C-alpha positions in Angstrom: 15.8 -12.0 -4.5 12.9 -10.2 -6.2 13.0 -10.2 -10.0 13.2 -6.8 -11.7 10.8 -7.8 -14.5 7.7 -8.1 -12.4 4.8 -6.5 -14.3 2.7 -3.8 -12.7 -1.0 -4.6 -12.5 -1.6 -2.1 -15.3 0.9 -3.9 -17.5 -0.6 -7.2 -16.5 -4.1 -6.2 -17.6 -2.7 -4.7 -20.9 -1.2 -8.1 -21.8 -4.4 -10.1 -21.3 -6.2 -11.6 -24.3 -8.7 -9.4 -26.3 -11.6 -11.6 -25.0 -10.6 -11.0 -21.4 -10.3 -7.2 -22.0 -13.8 -7.2 -23.6 -15.1 -9.0 -20.5 -13.7 -6.2 -18.3 -15.6 -3.7 -20.4 -19.0 -4.9 -19.1 -21.6 -2.3 -18.3 -22.4 -4.0 -15.0 -20.5 -2.3 -12.2 -20.8 -5.4 -10.0 -19.5 -7.7 -12.7 -16.7 -5.4 -13.7 -15.5 -5.0 -10.0 -15.7 -8.8 -9.6 -13.5 -9.3 -12.7 -11.0 -6.7 -11.6 -10.9 -8.4 -8.2 -10.2 -11.7 -9.9 -7.3 -10.2 -11.8 -5.9 -8.6 -8.7 -6.2 -11.9 -6.9 -4.2 -13.8 -9.6 -1.6 -11.0 -9.7 -1.1 -11.0 -5.9 -1.0 -14.8 -5.8 1.3 -15.4 -8.8 2.9 -12.2 -10.1 3.7 -10.0 -7.1 6.2 -11.6 -4.6 5.0 -9.8 -1.4 6.7 -10.4 1.9 4.1 -9.2 4.5 0.4 -8.9 4.8 -0.5 -5.8 6.8 -3.5 -4.1 8.4 -3.4 -0.5 9.5 -6.2 1.1 11.6 -6.6 4.8 12.5 -9.3 5.0 15.1 -13.0 5.6 14.4 -14.0 7.2 11.1 -10.6 8.8 10.3 -10.1 11.5 7.6 -9.1 9.9 4.2 -6.6 12.6 3.3 -4.9 12.4 6.7 -4.7 8.6 6.4 -3.1 8.8 2.9 -0.6 11.4 4.1 0.4 9.1 7.0 0.7 6.0 4.9 2.8 7.8 2.3 5.2 9.1 5.0 5.3 5.7 6.7 6.4 4.1 3.4 9.2 6.7 3.1 10.4 6.2 6.7 10.4 2.4 6.4 12.5 2.6 3.3 14.8 5.1 5.0 15.2 2.7 7.9 15.9 -0.2 5.4 18.6 1.9 3.8 20.2 2.6 7.2 20.2 -1.1 8.0 21.7 -2.2 4.7 25.0 -1.9 3.0 23.7 0.3 0.2 25.2 3.7 -0.3 21.8 4.9 -1.6 18.4 3.4 -2.3 17.5 3.5 -6.0 13.9 3.2 -7.2 14.3 -0.6 -7.8 15.5 -0.9 -4.2 12.5 0.8 -2.7 9.8 -1.3 -1.1 6.5 -1.8 -3.0 3.2 -1.4 -1.1 -0.3 -2.1 -2.4 -3.0 -1.2 0.1 -6.8 -1.8 -0.1 -9.3 0.4 1.8 -12.1 -1.1 3.9 -14.9 1.0 5.5 -17.1 -1.5 7.4 -17.2 -1.3 11.1 -14.8 1.3 12.5 -14.6 3.3 9.3 -11.7 3.6 7.0 -8.8 1.2 7.5 -6.3 -0.5 5.1 -5.2 -4.0 4.4 -2.3 -4.6 2.1 0.8 -6.3 0.9 4.4 -5.2 1.3 7.3 -6.3 -0.9 10.9 -5.6 0.4 13.4 -5.1 -2.4 16.1 -4.3 0.1 16.7 -6.8 2.9 17.7 -5.4 6.3 20.8 -6.5 8.1 19.4 -8.3 11.1 22.6 -8.6 13.1 22.0 -9.8 16.7 19.1 -7.4 17.3 16.4 -9.1 15.4 15.4 -12.8 15.1 13.8 -12.4 11.7 12.6 -9.8 9.1 9.1 -10.0 10.8 10.7 -8.7 14.1 12.6 -6.1 12.1 9.4 -4.8 10.5 7.6 -5.0 13.8 10.2 -2.7 15.4 10.2 -0.4 12.4 6.4 0.1 12.4 6.2 0.5 16.1 9.0 3.1 16.4 7.9 5.1 13.4 4.2 5.2 14.2 4.7 6.0 17.9 3.3 9.4 18.6 1.8 10.0 15.2 -1.8 10.1 16.6 -1.5 13.9 16.7 -1.5 13.9 12.9 -5.1 12.5 12.9 -8.0 14.9 13.7 -9.8 12.0 15.4 -6.8 11.3 17.6 -6.3 7.7 16.5 -5.3 5.3 17.9 -3.0 4.0 15.1 -2.6 0.2 15.2 -0.8 -2.2 12.9 -0.6 -6.0 12.4 1.6 -7.8 9.9 2.1 -11.4 9.0 4.7 -13.3 6.9 3.6 -14.5 3.5 4.1 -18.1 4.2 4.1 -20.9 1.5 0.6 -22.4 1.5 -1.5 -21.1 -1.4 -4.7 -21.5 0.6 -3.4 -19.2 3.4 -2.2 -16.6 0.9 -5.6 -16.7 -0.9 -7.4 -16.1 2.4 -5.3 -13.0 3.0 -5.9 -11.7 -0.5 -9.7 -12.3 -0.5 -10.1 -10.9 3.0 -8.3 -7.7 1.9 -10.6 -7.2 -1.0 -13.9 -8.4 0.5 -15.6 -5.1 -0.3 -14.4 -5.0 -3.9 -17.2 -7.1 -5.4 -19.8 -4.4 -4.7 -20.5 -1.6 -7.2 -20.9 2.0 -6.1 -24.4 1.9 -7.6 -25.6 -0.7 -5.1 -27.4 0.0 -1.9 -24.6 -1.5 0.2 -21.9 1.0 -0.7 -21.6 4.8 -0.4 -20.7 6.1 -3.9 -18.3 8.6 -2.2 -16.3 5.7 -0.9 -14.8 4.3 -4.1 -12.6 1.3 -3.1 -10.7 1.3 -6.4 -10.1 5.1 -6.4 -8.5 4.9 -2.9 -6.5 1.8 -3.4 -2.8 2.7 -3.0 -0.2 1.4 -5.4 3.0 2.9 -4.0 5.2 2.8 -7.1 2.7 4.6 -9.3 0.6 6.8 -6.9 3.6 8.1 -4.9 6.0 8.5 -7.8 8.9 6.8 -5.9 12.3 8.4 -6.1 15.8 7.4 -4.8 16.8 7.9 -1.2 20.3 9.0 -0.3 21.9 7.8 2.9 21.8 10.8 5.3 24.7 12.1 7.2 24.7 12.8 10.9 24.1 16.5 10.3 21.5 16.2 7.5 17.9 15.3 7.9 16.3 13.1 5.2 13.0 15.0 4.8 9.9 13.1 3.7 8.6 14.5 0.4 5.1 15.7 0.0 2.6 13.1 -1.2 2.6 13.5 -5.1 -1.1 12.8 -5.5 -2.2 15.1 -2.7 -4.8 17.7 -3.6 -4.4 21.0 -1.8 -6.9 23.7 -1.1 -7.2 26.0 -4.2 -5.3 23.4 -6.3 -7.9 23.6 -9.1 -8.0 27.4 -8.9 -4.2 27.4 -9.4 -4.5 24.9 -12.3 -7.1 26.9 -14.3 -5.3 30.2 -13.7 
């Protein structure tokens, strides 16, 4: 089982030595991004017990806000399905899955690689050979027909892989997911409006995870609005 005392990345950085913190305060955007990537790599390799490596694509050059809405709703629906396939009466925050997702822009435009940690294990019964097969069915069933939510029409695809046990293989997955993170926004090879760190998703902080109750036959379990979503006139409302 997953330990409850796993540090968040923010806590992990806060507990580093003063010399390491000073190094992360460099004025070089390239060096700072490289150092942060090193910390993330160590954290994913040694501190965060993820279960699956995933890739999500959304057709050519999808809209960022639409993609973030879709990923947020997918996370909620996967957890709702986990609750349904478990013996829990409800899913508390500690039982929710944790997702960390990294954006990549090269090639087809925005898509995400990431790491999923299940804090509730599904009952496989006779229907699924493994948790990989359970997750495959969950992602396929939930995402089916969601292309209409994207203004580019999709398609939406996903791939996922078990964590495995070889450090070399895990390191390849981690470095591949963050291969665009060593480049600073001030460099010619990156559009400053496509900030990889700003659009990295850390589910348990960005989406303000809350408990999920087991739904009855006559009650729908509505997906909440994405907490970090910026609506039209949001700033106008804030200042007024």
